[in-house]
C-alpha positions as YAML, in Angstrom:
chain: A
units: angstrom
residues:
- id: 1
  name: MET
  ca: [124.01, 258.36, 64.46]
- id: 2
  name: LYS
  ca: [122.03, 260.93, 61.64]
- id: 3
  name: PRO
  ca: [120.36, 263.68, 63.09]
- id: 4
  name: GLY
  ca: [117.60, 265.40, 60.41]
- id: 5
  name: LEU
  ca: [115.65, 268.44, 60.37]
- id: 6
  name: GLY
  ca: [113.49, 270.01, 57.62]
- id: 7
  name: ALA
  ca: [110.54, 272.51, 57.28]
- id: 8
  name: ILE
  ca: [108.23, 273.04, 54.70]
- id: 9
  name: PHE
  ca: [106.06, 276.60, 54.55]
- id: 10
  name: SER
  ca: [103.28, 275.98, 51.90]
- id: 11
  name: PRO
  ca: [101.32, 279.69, 51.35]
- id: 12
  name: PHE
  ca: [98.34, 280.01, 49.24]
- id: 13
  name: ASN
  ca: [95.74, 283.29, 48.31]
- id: 14
  name: GLY
  ca: [92.71, 283.45, 46.62]
- id: 15
  name: GLY
  ca: [89.69, 281.37, 45.96]
- id: 16
  name: ASN
  ca: [88.63, 278.94, 48.78]
- id: 17
  name: GLY
  ca: [89.16, 275.98, 46.39]
- id: 18
  name: ASN
  ca: [85.96, 274.68, 46.64]
- id: 19
  name: VAL
  ca: [85.27, 271.70, 44.60]
- id: 20
  name: GLY
  ca: [81.62, 271.83, 44.15]
- id: 21
  name: SER
  ca: [82.69, 275.04, 41.60]
- id: 22
  name: VAL
  ca: [84.61, 272.30, 39.31]
- id: 23
  name: TYR
  ca: [81.60, 270.19, 40.00]
- id: 24
  name: THR
  ca: [78.70, 272.95, 38.88]
- id: 25
  name: PHE
  ca: [81.24, 274.09, 35.68]
- id: 26
  name: LEU
  ca: [81.70, 270.66, 34.67]
- id: 27
  name: ASN
  ca: [77.65, 270.17, 34.72]
- id: 28
  name: THR
  ca: [77.15, 273.10, 32.52]
- id: 29
  name: SER
  ca: [75.99, 272.64, 29.13]
- id: 30
  name: PRO
  ca: [79.44, 273.38, 26.50]
- id: 31
  name: PHE
  ca: [77.26, 276.12, 24.16]
- id: 32
  name: PHE
  ca: [76.72, 278.88, 27.29]
- id: 33
  name: ASP
  ca: [79.01, 281.97, 27.65]
- id: 34
  name: LEU
  ca: [80.01, 281.47, 31.45]
- id: 35
  name: THR
  ca: [82.01, 284.81, 30.94]
- id: 36
  name: ARG
  ca: [78.09, 286.75, 29.67]
- id: 37
  name: LYS
  ca: [77.74, 289.45, 33.00]
- id: 38
  name: LEU
  ca: [74.60, 290.74, 34.05]
- id: 39
  name: ALA
  ca: [73.47, 294.36, 33.41]
- id: 40
  name: ASP
  ca: [75.13, 296.02, 36.19]
- id: 41
  name: GLY
  ca: [78.43, 294.02, 35.27]
- id: 42
  name: THR
  ca: [78.53, 291.19, 37.69]
- id: 43
  name: TYR
  ca: [78.46, 287.46, 37.15]
- id: 44
  name: PRO
  ca: [75.35, 285.19, 37.80]
- id: 45
  name: VAL
  ca: [75.13, 282.39, 40.04]
- id: 46
  name: TYR
  ca: [73.73, 280.39, 37.23]
- id: 47
  name: PRO
  ca: [74.89, 280.92, 33.33]
- id: 48
  name: THR
  ca: [71.22, 279.68, 31.86]
- id: 49
  name: ALA
  ca: [68.24, 278.53, 33.50]
- id: 50
  name: ASP
  ca: [68.62, 275.93, 35.89]
- id: 51
  name: PHE
  ca: [66.08, 273.38, 34.24]
- id: 52
  name: LEU
  ca: [68.73, 273.29, 31.06]
- id: 53
  name: SER
  ca: [71.49, 271.71, 32.71]
- id: 54
  name: VAL
  ca: [70.89, 270.45, 36.47]
- id: 55
  name: ASN
  ca: [73.55, 271.18, 38.76]
- id: 56
  name: ALA
  ca: [75.23, 273.35, 36.81]
- id: 57
  name: GLY
  ca: [76.97, 276.95, 38.01]
- id: 58
  name: ASN
  ca: [78.86, 279.65, 37.41]
- id: 59
  name: PRO
  ca: [82.62, 279.22, 38.45]
- id: 60
  name: PHE
  ca: [83.57, 282.95, 37.86]
- id: 61
  name: TYR
  ca: [80.49, 283.97, 40.60]
- id: 62
  name: GLN
  ca: [82.45, 281.98, 42.93]
- id: 63
  name: ALA
  ca: [85.65, 283.63, 42.32]
- id: 64
  name: THR
  ca: [84.11, 287.02, 42.23]
- id: 65
  name: TYR
  ca: [82.37, 286.43, 45.43]
- id: 66
  name: THR
  ca: [85.05, 284.38, 47.21]
- id: 67
  name: ASP
  ca: [88.83, 285.34, 48.84]
- id: 68
  name: ALA
  ca: [90.71, 282.86, 50.86]
- id: 69
  name: ILE
  ca: [94.61, 282.06, 52.56]
- id: 70
  name: ASN
  ca: [95.55, 279.25, 53.28]
- id: 71
  name: ASN
  ca: [99.63, 278.71, 54.97]
- id: 72
  name: LYS
  ca: [100.66, 275.48, 56.13]
- id: 73
  name: ILE
  ca: [104.14, 275.04, 58.10]
- id: 74
  name: ASP
  ca: [105.18, 271.11, 58.10]
- id: 75
  name: VAL
  ca: [108.35, 270.86, 60.34]
- id: 76
  name: VAL
  ca: [109.77, 266.92, 60.11]
- id: 77
  name: GLN
  ca: [112.77, 265.72, 62.79]
- id: 78
  name: ASN
  ca: [114.47, 262.77, 62.51]
- id: 79
  name: PHE
  ca: [117.18, 260.72, 64.58]
- id: 80
  name: ASN
  ca: [118.89, 257.25, 63.26]
- id: 81
  name: ALA
  ca: [120.75, 255.84, 65.17]
- id: 82
  name: ASN
  ca: [122.87, 252.19, 64.56]
- id: 83
  name: TYR
  ca: [124.56, 250.33, 66.79]
- id: 84
  name: LYS
  ca: [126.71, 246.87, 66.15]
- id: 85
  name: VAL
  ca: [127.09, 245.20, 69.50]
- id: 86
  name: LYS
  ca: [129.21, 242.12, 67.35]
- id: 87
  name: THR
  ca: [129.96, 241.84, 63.57]
- id: 88
  name: LYS
  ca: [127.86, 239.65, 61.77]
- id: 89
  name: LEU
  ca: [125.82, 238.74, 65.25]
- id: 90
  name: SER
  ca: [124.30, 241.41, 66.90]
- id: 91
  name: ASN
  ca: [122.45, 244.98, 65.55]
- id: 92
  name: TRP
  ca: [120.65, 247.35, 67.28]
- id: 93
  name: MET
  ca: [119.23, 250.07, 65.10]
- id: 94
  name: ARG
  ca: [116.90, 253.37, 66.83]
- id: 95
  name: ASN
  ca: [114.40, 255.57, 64.64]
- id: 96
  name: MET
  ca: [112.97, 258.35, 66.33]
- id: 97
  name: VAL
  ca: [110.82, 260.70, 63.95]
- id: 98
  name: SER
  ca: [108.64, 263.65, 64.79]
- id: 99
  name: THR
  ca: [106.49, 265.55, 62.46]
- id: 100
  name: THR
  ca: [104.37, 268.51, 63.10]
- id: 101
  name: ARG
  ca: [101.85, 270.07, 60.96]
- id: 102
  name: ASN
  ca: [99.99, 273.85, 61.72]
- id: 103
  name: GLU
  ca: [97.98, 275.37, 59.11]
- id: 104
  name: THR
  ca: [95.74, 278.27, 59.38]
- id: 105
  name: ALA
  ca: [92.76, 279.10, 57.29]
- id: 106
  name: ARG
  ca: [90.25, 282.14, 55.99]
- id: 107
  name: TRP
  ca: [87.50, 282.01, 53.54]
- id: 108
  name: THR
  ca: [85.65, 285.25, 53.17]
- id: 109
  name: TYR
  ca: [82.24, 285.62, 51.22]
- id: 110
  name: PHE
  ca: [81.67, 288.40, 50.15]
- id: 111
  name: ASN
  ca: [78.34, 290.13, 50.57]
- id: 112
  name: GLN
  ca: [75.82, 288.86, 47.79]
- id: 113
  name: TYR
  ca: [72.61, 290.98, 48.18]
- id: 114
  name: GLN
  ca: [73.18, 293.11, 45.33]
- id: 115
  name: ASN
  ca: [73.29, 290.62, 42.72]
- id: 116
  name: THR
  ca: [70.08, 290.56, 41.19]
- id: 117
  name: SER
  ca: [71.07, 286.12, 39.99]
- id: 118
  name: SER
  ca: [71.64, 285.25, 44.05]
- id: 119
  name: GLU
  ca: [68.11, 287.17, 44.93]
- id: 120
  name: TYR
  ca: [66.45, 285.26, 42.28]
- id: 121
  name: TYR
  ca: [67.84, 281.79, 42.83]
- id: 122
  name: GLN
  ca: [68.15, 282.22, 46.23]
- id: 123
  name: SER
  ca: [71.57, 281.04, 45.54]
- id: 124
  name: TRP
  ca: [74.40, 282.29, 47.14]
- id: 125
  name: ALA
  ca: [78.31, 280.97, 48.10]
- id: 126
  name: SER
  ca: [78.75, 280.45, 51.72]
- id: 127
  name: ASN
  ca: [79.47, 277.66, 54.13]
- id: 128
  name: TYR
  ca: [77.01, 278.51, 57.23]
- id: 129
  name: ALA
  ca: [75.10, 281.87, 56.38]
- id: 130
  name: PRO
  ca: [71.79, 281.58, 55.92]
- id: 131
  name: ASP
  ca: [71.76, 284.74, 53.31]
- id: 132
  name: ASN
  ca: [73.70, 285.88, 50.84]
- id: 133
  name: LYS
  ca: [74.72, 288.69, 53.41]
- id: 134
  name: GLY
  ca: [78.38, 287.28, 53.67]
- id: 135
  name: GLU
  ca: [80.63, 285.25, 56.16]
- id: 136
  name: ILE
  ca: [84.34, 284.59, 57.34]
- id: 137
  name: ASP
  ca: [85.61, 281.11, 58.15]
- id: 138
  name: ASN
  ca: [88.47, 280.48, 60.00]
- id: 139
  name: TYR
  ca: [89.91, 277.15, 60.52]
- id: 140
  name: GLN
  ca: [93.19, 276.43, 62.69]
- id: 141
  name: TYR
  ca: [94.43, 272.90, 62.14]
- id: 142
  name: ASN
  ca: [97.07, 271.24, 63.91]
- id: 143
  name: ASN
  ca: [98.69, 268.12, 63.72]
- id: 144
  name: THR
  ca: [101.62, 266.00, 65.70]
- id: 145
  name: PHE
  ca: [103.09, 262.54, 64.95]
- id: 146
  name: GLN
  ca: [105.63, 261.02, 66.72]
- id: 147
  name: ASN
  ca: [107.16, 257.56, 65.91]
- id: 148
  name: PHE
  ca: [109.78, 255.29, 67.91]
- id: 149
  name: LEU
  ca: [110.98, 252.54, 66.27]
- id: 150
  name: GLY
  ca: [113.56, 250.04, 68.01]
- id: 151
  name: THR
  ca: [114.98, 247.15, 66.32]
- id: 152
  name: ALA
  ca: [117.50, 244.46, 67.18]
- id: 153
  name: TYR
  ca: [118.90, 241.99, 64.78]
- id: 154
  name: ILE
  ca: [121.04, 238.47, 65.73]
- id: 155
  name: ARG
  ca: [122.40, 237.24, 62.57]
- id: 156
  name: THR
  ca: [124.09, 233.40, 62.96]
- id: 157
  name: ASP
  ca: [125.86, 231.35, 60.65]
- id: 158
  name: PHE
  ca: [126.44, 227.90, 61.73]
- id: 159
  name: GLN
  ca: [129.51, 227.55, 59.53]
- id: 160
  name: ASP
  ca: [131.65, 230.40, 60.18]
- id: 161
  name: ASP
  ca: [129.81, 231.16, 63.67]
- id: 162
  name: PHE
  ca: [129.87, 227.28, 65.22]
- id: 163
  name: HIS
  ca: [132.11, 225.73, 62.88]
- id: 164
  name: LEU
  ca: [129.74, 223.11, 61.61]
- id: 165
  name: LYS
  ca: [129.36, 221.23, 58.69]
- id: 166
  name: VAL
  ca: [125.45, 222.36, 57.70]
- id: 167
  name: PRO
  ca: [124.95, 224.98, 55.76]
- id: 168
  name: ILE
  ca: [122.45, 226.97, 57.84]
- id: 169
  name: GLN
  ca: [121.98, 230.94, 58.42]
- id: 170
  name: THR
  ca: [119.60, 232.38, 60.94]
- id: 171
  name: SER
  ca: [117.86, 236.06, 61.63]
- id: 172
  name: THR
  ca: [116.39, 237.19, 64.34]
- id: 173
  name: GLN
  ca: [114.19, 240.55, 64.36]
- id: 174
  name: ILE
  ca: [112.73, 242.16, 67.44]
- id: 175
  name: SER
  ca: [111.14, 245.21, 67.34]
- id: 176
  name: PHE
  ca: [109.22, 248.23, 69.49]
- id: 177
  name: ASP
  ca: [107.46, 249.86, 67.63]
- id: 178
  name: TYR
  ca: [105.59, 253.49, 69.58]
- id: 179
  name: ARG
  ca: [103.57, 255.98, 67.77]
- id: 180
  name: LYS
  ca: [101.93, 258.90, 68.98]
- id: 181
  name: ASN
  ca: [99.43, 261.36, 67.12]
- id: 182
  name: LYS
  ca: [97.53, 264.17, 68.26]
- id: 183
  name: SER
  ca: [95.30, 266.56, 66.31]
- id: 184
  name: THR
  ca: [93.31, 269.46, 66.69]
- id: 185
  name: GLN
  ca: [90.71, 271.55, 64.73]
- id: 186
  name: TYR
  ca: [88.96, 274.71, 65.63]
- id: 187
  name: ASP
  ca: [87.12, 276.34, 63.59]
- id: 188
  name: THR
  ca: [85.01, 279.35, 64.11]
- id: 189
  name: TYR
  ca: [82.69, 282.04, 61.94]
- id: 190
  name: GLY
  ca: [81.10, 285.44, 61.56]
- id: 191
  name: LEU
  ca: [78.15, 285.94, 59.56]
- id: 192
  name: GLY
  ca: [76.99, 288.72, 57.67]
- id: 193
  name: LEU
  ca: [79.68, 291.20, 56.06]
- id: 194
  name: SER
  ca: [78.81, 294.84, 54.89]
- id: 195
  name: THR
  ca: [79.26, 295.52, 51.15]
- id: 196
  name: ALA
  ca: [82.07, 297.89, 52.02]
- id: 197
  name: PRO
  ca: [85.43, 297.02, 53.40]
- id: 198
  name: PRO
  ca: [86.97, 296.18, 56.60]
- id: 199
  name: TYR
  ca: [86.17, 292.65, 56.05]
- id: 200
  name: ASN
  ca: [87.44, 291.01, 58.85]
- id: 201
  name: ILE
  ca: [85.61, 288.66, 61.73]
- id: 202
  name: ALA
  ca: [84.68, 292.22, 63.99]
- id: 203
  name: ALA
  ca: [82.76, 293.46, 61.24]
- id: 204
  name: THR
  ca: [80.27, 290.35, 61.22]
- id: 205
  name: SER
  ca: [77.05, 290.88, 62.64]
- id: 206
  name: SER
  ca: [76.88, 287.27, 64.51]
- id: 207
  name: GLN
  ca: [79.89, 284.74, 65.67]
- id: 208
  name: ALA
  ca: [80.25, 281.13, 66.58]
- id: 209
  name: VAL
  ca: [82.42, 278.43, 67.05]
- id: 210
  name: ALA
  ca: [81.90, 275.45, 64.20]
- id: 211
  name: ASN
  ca: [84.23, 273.09, 65.86]
- id: 212
  name: ASP
  ca: [86.56, 272.42, 68.69]
- id: 213
  name: ILE
  ca: [87.81, 268.93, 68.57]
- id: 214
  name: VAL
  ca: [90.96, 267.33, 70.04]
- id: 215
  name: THR
  ca: [91.81, 263.89, 68.73]
- id: 216
  name: PRO
  ca: [94.59, 261.73, 70.74]
- id: 217
  name: PHE
  ca: [95.34, 258.62, 69.63]
- id: 218
  name: ILE
  ca: [98.23, 256.28, 70.87]
- id: 219
  name: THR
  ca: [99.66, 252.51, 69.52]
- id: 220
  name: TYR
  ca: [102.38, 250.48, 70.32]
- id: 221
  name: GLY
  ca: [103.77, 246.72, 69.47]
- id: 222
  name: TYR
  ca: [106.87, 244.72, 69.59]
- id: 223
  name: LEU
  ca: [107.48, 242.49, 66.39]
- id: 224
  name: ILE
  ca: [109.52, 238.97, 66.44]
- id: 225
  name: ASN
  ca: [110.56, 237.34, 63.68]
- id: 226
  name: GLN
  ca: [112.85, 234.27, 63.16]
- id: 227
  name: LYS
  ca: [113.99, 233.47, 59.58]
- id: 228
  name: VAL
  ca: [115.96, 230.27, 59.07]
- id: 229
  name: ASP
  ca: [117.99, 229.55, 55.69]
- id: 230
  name: PHE
  ca: [119.28, 226.09, 54.52]
- id: 231
  name: GLY
  ca: [121.63, 227.25, 51.57]
- id: 232
  name: ASP
  ca: [120.47, 226.81, 48.22]
- id: 233
  name: TYR
  ca: [117.40, 224.12, 49.55]
- id: 234
  name: GLY
  ca: [115.11, 226.09, 51.25]
- id: 235
  name: GLY
  ca: [114.01, 228.37, 54.10]
- id: 236
  name: VAL
  ca: [111.36, 229.62, 56.58]
- id: 237
  name: THR
  ca: [110.05, 232.43, 58.25]
- id: 238
  name: ALA
  ca: [107.57, 232.54, 60.69]
- id: 239
  name: GLY
  ca: [106.86, 235.65, 63.63]
- id: 240
  name: PHE
  ca: [103.76, 237.50, 65.00]
- id: 241
  name: ARG
  ca: [102.91, 241.46, 65.92]
- id: 242
  name: SER
  ca: [101.19, 242.14, 68.70]
- id: 243
  name: ASP
  ca: [99.48, 245.65, 69.35]
- id: 244
  name: TRP
  ca: [98.28, 247.61, 71.94]
- id: 245
  name: SER
  ca: [95.74, 250.88, 71.54]
- id: 246
  name: SER
  ca: [94.18, 253.29, 73.07]
- id: 247
  name: ALA
  ca: [91.09, 253.15, 71.36]
- id: 248
  name: PHE
  ca: [90.69, 250.08, 73.31]
- id: 249
  name: GLY
  ca: [91.60, 251.77, 76.53]
- id: 250
  name: GLY
  ca: [94.35, 250.76, 79.29]
- id: 251
  name: GLY
  ca: [92.56, 247.56, 80.15]
- id: 252
  name: SER
  ca: [92.57, 246.07, 76.67]
- id: 253
  name: THR
  ca: [94.94, 242.69, 75.93]
- id: 254
  name: PRO
  ca: [96.80, 242.77, 72.74]
- id: 255
  name: PHE
  ca: [95.64, 241.99, 68.98]
- id: 256
  name: THR
  ca: [98.39, 239.50, 68.37]
- id: 257
  name: PHE
  ca: [98.86, 239.04, 63.93]
- id: 258
  name: PRO
  ca: [101.12, 235.83, 63.11]
- id: 259
  name: HIS
  ca: [102.55, 235.34, 59.29]
- id: 260
  name: PHE
  ca: [105.20, 232.67, 57.49]
- id: 261
  name: ASP
  ca: [106.59, 231.92, 54.76]
- id: 262
  name: GLY
  ca: [108.92, 229.51, 52.90]
- id: 263
  name: HIS
  ca: [110.27, 228.25, 49.98]
- id: 264
  name: ILE
  ca: [111.84, 224.97, 48.99]
- id: 265
  name: ALA
  ca: [114.35, 224.16, 45.84]
- id: 266
  name: PRO
  ca: [114.17, 220.41, 45.09]
- id: 267
  name: LEU
  ca: [117.03, 220.48, 42.14]
- id: 268
  name: SER
  ca: [119.31, 221.77, 44.87]
- id: 269
  name: PHE
  ca: [119.15, 218.21, 46.27]
- id: 270
  name: PHE
  ca: [119.79, 216.66, 42.79]
- id: 271
  name: LYS
  ca: [122.76, 219.33, 41.30]
- id: 272
  name: ASN
  ca: [124.13, 216.69, 39.23]
- id: 273
  name: SER
  ca: [121.35, 214.94, 37.90]
- id: 274
  name: PRO
  ca: [120.06, 215.19, 34.28]
- id: 275
  name: ILE
  ca: [117.11, 216.80, 35.11]
- id: 276
  name: SER
  ca: [119.00, 219.95, 36.26]
- id: 277
  name: ASN
  ca: [119.82, 220.02, 32.56]
- id: 278
  name: THR
  ca: [116.40, 220.62, 30.95]
- id: 279
  name: LEU
  ca: [114.87, 222.05, 34.40]
- id: 280
  name: SER
  ca: [117.52, 224.35, 35.33]
- id: 281
  name: TYR
  ca: [115.61, 226.49, 38.46]
- id: 282
  name: PHE
  ca: [112.55, 225.01, 39.99]
- id: 283
  name: LYS
  ca: [110.84, 226.43, 43.72]
- id: 284
  name: LEU
  ca: [108.06, 225.85, 45.40]
- id: 285
  name: ARG
  ca: [106.37, 228.61, 47.84]
- id: 286
  name: ALA
  ca: [103.79, 229.13, 50.46]
- id: 287
  name: ALA
  ca: [102.86, 232.41, 52.62]
- id: 288
  name: TYR
  ca: [100.17, 233.41, 54.62]
- id: 289
  name: GLY
  ca: [100.23, 236.47, 56.76]
- id: 290
  name: GLU
  ca: [96.98, 238.73, 59.30]
- id: 291
  name: ALA
  ca: [97.38, 242.59, 59.52]
- id: 292
  name: GLY
  ca: [94.78, 244.41, 61.68]
- id: 293
  name: ILE
  ca: [92.80, 247.60, 61.17]
- id: 294
  name: GLN
  ca: [91.94, 249.73, 64.26]
- id: 295
  name: PRO
  ca: [88.61, 251.68, 64.58]
- id: 296
  name: THR
  ca: [89.54, 255.64, 65.03]
- id: 297
  name: ALA
  ca: [90.22, 257.27, 68.42]
- id: 298
  name: PHE
  ca: [86.60, 257.79, 69.27]
- id: 299
  name: ASP
  ca: [84.83, 255.05, 67.41]
- id: 300
  name: ARG
  ca: [84.00, 252.92, 70.38]
- id: 301
  name: TYR
  ca: [83.25, 255.74, 72.76]
- id: 302
  name: PRO
  ca: [79.83, 256.36, 73.07]
- id: 303
  name: VAL
  ca: [78.67, 260.39, 72.94]
- id: 304
  name: LEU
  ca: [76.31, 263.17, 72.63]
- id: 305
  name: SER
  ca: [76.61, 266.02, 70.06]
- id: 306
  name: GLN
  ca: [76.56, 269.32, 71.57]
- id: 307
  name: GLN
  ca: [75.14, 272.58, 70.41]
- id: 308
  name: ASN
  ca: [73.39, 275.78, 71.02]
- id: 309
  name: LEU
  ca: [69.98, 276.43, 70.68]
- id: 310
  name: GLY
  ca: [69.74, 280.12, 70.70]
- id: 311
  name: PRO
  ca: [71.15, 281.29, 73.64]
- id: 312
  name: GLY
  ca: [71.58, 277.89, 75.83]
- id: 313
  name: LEU
  ca: [73.81, 274.97, 75.16]
- id: 314
  name: VAL
  ca: [71.49, 271.80, 74.25]
- id: 315
  name: TYR
  ca: [72.88, 267.90, 73.85]
- id: 316
  name: THR
  ca: [71.71, 265.35, 70.90]
- id: 317
  name: VAL
  ca: [71.98, 262.07, 69.74]
- id: 318
  name: PRO
  ca: [74.37, 261.83, 66.82]
- id: 319
  name: THR
  ca: [73.13, 260.77, 63.59]
- id: 320
  name: THR
  ca: [75.93, 257.78, 63.76]
- id: 321
  name: THR
  ca: [76.21, 256.43, 67.26]
- id: 322
  name: LYS
  ca: [78.87, 254.50, 68.50]
- id: 323
  name: ASN
  ca: [80.04, 251.20, 69.25]
- id: 324
  name: ALA
  ca: [81.53, 249.95, 72.18]
- id: 325
  name: ASN
  ca: [81.77, 246.30, 70.60]
- id: 326
  name: LEU
  ca: [84.11, 247.37, 67.79]
- id: 327
  name: GLN
  ca: [87.07, 244.87, 67.28]
- id: 328
  name: VAL
  ca: [90.03, 245.26, 65.14]
- id: 329
  name: GLU
  ca: [89.41, 244.81, 61.15]
- id: 330
  name: VAL
  ca: [91.60, 241.83, 60.42]
- id: 331
  name: SER
  ca: [92.89, 241.01, 56.75]
- id: 332
  name: LYS
  ca: [94.02, 237.57, 56.23]
- id: 333
  name: GLU
  ca: [96.07, 236.08, 52.92]
- id: 334
  name: LEU
  ca: [97.89, 232.90, 51.56]
- id: 335
  name: GLU
  ca: [99.72, 232.95, 48.63]
- id: 336
  name: ILE
  ca: [100.92, 229.41, 47.27]
- id: 337
  name: GLY
  ca: [102.91, 228.96, 44.03]
- id: 338
  name: THR
  ca: [106.41, 227.81, 42.10]
- id: 339
  name: ASP
  ca: [108.61, 229.88, 39.61]
- id: 340
  name: PHE
  ca: [110.39, 227.77, 36.97]
- id: 341
  name: THR
  ca: [112.87, 227.66, 34.53]
- id: 342
  name: ILE
  ca: [113.45, 225.44, 31.56]
- id: 343
  name: GLY
  ca: [116.75, 225.54, 29.56]
- id: 344
  name: GLY
  ca: [119.09, 227.97, 30.28]
- id: 345
  name: ASN
  ca: [122.20, 225.87, 30.30]
- id: 346
  name: SER
  ca: [123.24, 226.90, 26.25]
- id: 347
  name: ASN
  ca: [124.13, 230.11, 24.45]
- id: 348
  name: ARG
  ca: [121.90, 229.15, 21.47]
- id: 349
  name: ALA
  ca: [121.07, 232.75, 19.86]
- id: 350
  name: TRP
  ca: [116.56, 231.00, 19.39]
- id: 351
  name: LEU
  ca: [114.47, 229.79, 22.61]
- id: 352
  name: ASN
  ca: [117.36, 229.47, 24.90]
- id: 353
  name: SER
  ca: [115.02, 229.52, 27.98]
- id: 354
  name: ILE
  ca: [111.21, 229.43, 29.38]
- id: 355
  name: SER
  ca: [110.52, 230.75, 32.85]
- id: 356
  name: GLY
  ca: [107.34, 230.86, 34.54]
- id: 357
  name: ALA
  ca: [105.48, 231.63, 37.42]
- id: 358
  name: PHE
  ca: [102.38, 230.71, 38.95]
- id: 359
  name: THR
  ca: [100.53, 231.95, 41.79]
- id: 360
  name: TYR
  ca: [97.01, 231.36, 43.66]
- id: 361
  name: TRP
  ca: [96.16, 233.59, 46.31]
- id: 362
  name: LYS
  ca: [93.34, 234.24, 48.83]
- id: 363
  name: ARG
  ca: [92.02, 237.01, 50.63]
- id: 364
  name: THR
  ca: [89.60, 237.61, 53.33]
- id: 365
  name: SER
  ca: [88.59, 240.55, 55.60]
- id: 366
  name: GLU
  ca: [86.70, 240.26, 58.64]
- id: 367
  name: ASN
  ca: [84.68, 242.38, 61.12]
- id: 368
  name: VAL
  ca: [84.92, 244.90, 58.92]
- id: 369
  name: ILE
  ca: [83.56, 248.09, 60.16]
- id: 370
  name: TYR
  ca: [80.53, 249.67, 58.57]
- id: 371
  name: THR
  ca: [77.30, 251.60, 59.53]
- id: 372
  name: VAL
  ca: [74.45, 249.94, 59.20]
- id: 373
  name: SER
  ca: [70.56, 251.28, 59.70]
- id: 374
  name: VAL
  ca: [69.00, 251.20, 63.17]
- id: 375
  name: PRO
  ca: [65.42, 251.40, 64.50]
- id: 376
  name: PRO
  ca: [64.87, 254.96, 64.99]
- id: 377
  name: SER
  ca: [63.69, 254.15, 68.56]
- id: 378
  name: LEU
  ca: [67.42, 254.29, 69.36]
- id: 379
  name: GLY
  ca: [67.42, 258.03, 68.15]
- id: 380
  name: SER
  ca: [69.90, 257.72, 65.19]
- id: 381
  name: THR
  ca: [69.78, 256.06, 61.32]
- id: 382
  name: GLY
  ca: [72.93, 253.92, 61.59]
- id: 383
  name: GLN
  ca: [75.49, 252.83, 64.31]
- id: 384
  name: LEU
  ca: [79.25, 251.36, 63.89]
- id: 385
  name: THR
  ca: [79.76, 247.92, 63.78]
- id: 386
  name: ASN
  ca: [81.89, 244.74, 62.61]
- id: 387
  name: ALA
  ca: [79.43, 244.44, 59.92]
- id: 388
  name: ILE
  ca: [81.20, 242.82, 57.02]
- id: 389
  name: ASN
  ca: [83.01, 240.08, 55.76]
- id: 390
  name: MET
  ca: [84.14, 239.37, 52.39]
- id: 391
  name: SER
  ca: [87.03, 237.06, 50.63]
- id: 392
  name: SER
  ca: [88.26, 236.84, 47.29]
- id: 393
  name: ASN
  ca: [90.47, 234.47, 45.62]
- id: 394
  name: GLY
  ca: [92.42, 234.29, 42.09]
- id: 395
  name: VAL
  ca: [95.45, 232.80, 39.94]
- id: 396
  name: GLN
  ca: [98.61, 234.43, 38.43]
- id: 397
  name: PHE
  ca: [100.69, 233.33, 35.43]
- id: 398
  name: SER
  ca: [103.42, 234.90, 33.82]
- id: 399
  name: LEU
  ca: [105.71, 233.48, 31.15]
- id: 400
  name: THR
  ca: [108.68, 234.79, 29.42]
- id: 401
  name: ILE
  ca: [110.81, 233.34, 27.05]
- id: 402
  name: PRO
  ca: [113.84, 235.23, 25.40]
- id: 403
  name: VAL
  ca: [112.95, 234.29, 21.62]
- id: 404
  name: TYR
  ca: [116.33, 235.55, 20.39]
- id: 405
  name: LYS
  ca: [119.28, 236.91, 21.57]
- id: 406
  name: SER
  ca: [122.78, 238.34, 19.13]
- id: 407
  name: PRO
  ca: [125.03, 240.77, 19.82]
- id: 408
  name: GLY
  ca: [123.02, 243.02, 17.61]
- id: 409
  name: LEU
  ca: [119.62, 242.42, 18.84]
- id: 410
  name: LYS
  ca: [117.23, 241.36, 21.74]
- id: 411
  name: TRP
  ca: [113.79, 239.89, 21.38]
- id: 412
  name: ASP
  ca: [111.80, 239.04, 24.86]
- id: 413
  name: PHE
  ca: [108.06, 237.58, 24.64]
- id: 414
  name: THR
  ca: [106.49, 238.37, 27.82]
- id: 415
  name: THR
  ca: [102.94, 237.55, 28.78]
- id: 416
  name: ASN
  ca: [100.29, 237.14, 32.15]
- id: 417
  name: PHE
  ca: [97.18, 236.30, 32.96]
- id: 418
  name: GLY
  ca: [95.12, 236.88, 35.89]
- id: 419
  name: HIS
  ca: [91.89, 235.98, 37.09]
- id: 420
  name: GLN
  ca: [90.14, 236.80, 39.98]
- id: 421
  name: ILE
  ca: [87.07, 236.11, 41.92]
- id: 422
  name: PHE
  ca: [85.12, 238.80, 44.95]
...
């Protein structure tokens, strides 16, 4: 049993870190001096006329009129337990993980009304402000994730456990996986700051709530996996995973995804034959598996957006509407291949062996969730739906040759080839 607890505190003070500042900087012509100031000693919004450098901007202007404080606290709890019912036959493992992130941020955009460049271009640093009088934005994020994973293994060896003269070993895995995530976001802002401190929400002329969002999500399921090995001759593994999700409601049926893989080593049946002296290793293998990607928490719940209109509250149809008929995205993959080694039974220095591997693969993605255009009469411009099926296939081949080997020198040659079609 291994419990664990950890915490990480990540403070940040400085500019707001807006990536737009980097974008505008990279779009500024290199022959302009970004440090050149206006006559009053302030930086301009643009380092030059905007028609000479489209999408240009001055990062020094952003740095002058913005400030930010961002604090993050991450708490990670972990608990592991391992219990052996009987040596070699049964093993029970349990793992519980809980992580919590609490993040608070305050972005301050100072009053830019006295900047002549801002007045001339009618451009300013802000998120919500309709003018250059400044603003303060407060962001609060909290995310809690809990995961319980319980796994039982049952292993058998027909020779050791049942005293049978067959080289069969089995392994049975039964797992239960439960995941719960809850995230909250509460964002407020105040508009209109004076040119003199204090710079706080109480000093702004108006205040509003930008976002107040709570997103819960639960998914759980079980995995059954059966593996059988037949000595050196080959082996097979087959199983499936079934999952439930809160995105589909309590009355939904589980989504089941099977998988299979197997291999066979034909040379194991002819260990003493002359062919094994030339072809020292040869294996055929195949595998197939499916996996699912669920919609996000509320993608299947059509809702109305709410916003303020003057002193009242109004409801509107969102630009992208949700879809109650959304299904899980399903990914499927098939692989067939072989591994081989020619030679390798001698100690000669030059070209002792040649090893290679060949694989053919095919992947498909069905019911991919995508926003498609809808008629304007529906009141929105797009809707989430299972709109796309995609597929790809290809081959991979590798060859490894130990060209030369001596006590003082080793020379290997490896080549890889791949070809794929989407």
